[in-house]
Residue, then its C-alpha position, 0 to 999 in steps of 0.5 A: m367549285l364549292n367542293h374544290w374552292q381551295l383549288y379555285l382560290m390558288v388558281s385566282v392568283p395567277m389569273a389575277y396576275f395575267l389580268l392586271f399585267k397582261y390584259v389590262p395594258m392591252f388598251g395601250i395598243v391604240i398608241a400605235f394609231k395615235d399621234y401619242n402626246i404624253f401631256r394630252g394622254v392616250w385618248a385625247s391624243e389625235w388618231i392617225g390610223w395606220d400612218s405609224f405602220r406605213e412609216i416604219f415599213q419605209m425605214d431601212a433601219f427597221k428592215d435591218a433590225l427585222r432581218n437581224t431579229f429573224l437571223l439571230n432567232f433562227l440560229d438560236l433555234a437551229v443551234g440552241f434548241p437541240i442542246p438541251i435535249i442532248i444534255a437531258l439525255l446525257l444526264n439521264e444516262i448518269r447512274v452516279k447520283w451525286y455526280k449527276r446532281g453536281a452536274q445539274t447544279l453546275l448547268y443551271l447556275p448560269h441561268f441565274i446570272s444577269w446578262v449584264i454580268v455575262g456581257s461584262l465577263a464576255t468583254q473581260l475574256l473575249a476582247t480583241n486586245s485586252g481579253s484574257v483569251n486573246i492575251f493567251l492565244n498571243s502568248l502561244g504566238r497566235e493572232s487575236i480572234p475578233f470575238l466582239s468586233d467582227k460581225v461573223h465572230w460576234v454572231i457566233t459569240y452571241i449564240g455561244t453565250g446564250i447557249w452557255k447560259e440557258a441550255g442547262w435551265g432548258t433541260i428541266l422540262y425534258l428531264a421531268a418528261l423523261t421521268g414519265i417513261n415506263k421503265d418496263l420499256y427499258e427492262a424489255a429492251d435489256v432482255d432483247g439485248a438492245s444497246r444503250m443508243r438503241k434504248i435512247w433512239h427507240i424509247t427515250l426520244p419517242g417518250i419525250k416527243q410530244t414535249i419536244v414538239i410543244l417547246l419547238i412550236l413555242n419557240i417558233g412563236y417567238m421568232a419575231s421577238i427577242g430579248f433586249d438585254r442580250p444583244f444590248v450588252l454584247g452589241n457595240p457600234g462596230v457590229s451594229d449591222v448584225s446586233e441591232v435588233l427590234s428591241t434595241y431599235v424600239y429602245t433607240v427610236g421609241i424610248q430615247s427619241a420619244r416616238y411612242s407611237i412608232a415603239t407601240a406599232i413595232g411591238l404590235f407588229q412583233s406580236v401579230i407575226g409571232l401569233i402567225f408563226l405560232l399558229s402556222a407551226d402548231y398547224i403543220s405539227r398537227k398535220v405531220n405528227d398529230h401533236g400540237i399545243w392544244 
């Protein structure tokens, strides 16, 4: 440690961040087991044991929100996960450097746009009666498409906007992994007369296989968790049957109704389920591919 104190000093900064903002707040988990009163504080509030968990499992709205969370996350994983891989492979095959840099910039840009802005753009473009897309379709003599008011179309719009916003950013890790592939393998394949698709299938994909597996496992670990901003800004009362997810349900029940014990219980439930998914995916991956997170 004395010989490399500079490195340990650098590591201490992120360690302090996780300690202060990730581990210290964990004591608040006890709120899930108490009848929390903001005036009495965490420790002075009365213990109620597992009553909050029994209550949430009896709520039909919670079950619907849980179902929607799993459904949207599964569709995001099934449809959205392969897209960054495909984009990274396409970018890797581009030989014109200025075009490749420009394409990367355009693909990364949506990641830095707030979901509030994306939701506003979606409303302006996809609204049934006043959206620019439907106005254009009407001018062609076609009927309006209820992107944001029909449940099936809303789910498609939800998945599509997520892919548009994050697919480019998701290619960064894959592009970094691609740079680590031995170039001699491609030269040997050229000598053997392999086509470009053959090189992608037999060299490029196996070269980033471990990265794909790790990111897939991490994504599976988030199956029970879902961001608040995306379903909140895109959702509306007309599609609440599919847009109400655990994060928005926690906001409605826990924050607006000041039922903090219920909100904490749901958050703890999500964390436990996420951990189970993560460990299960890692175990299966190790059995099948001999690759895991650790």
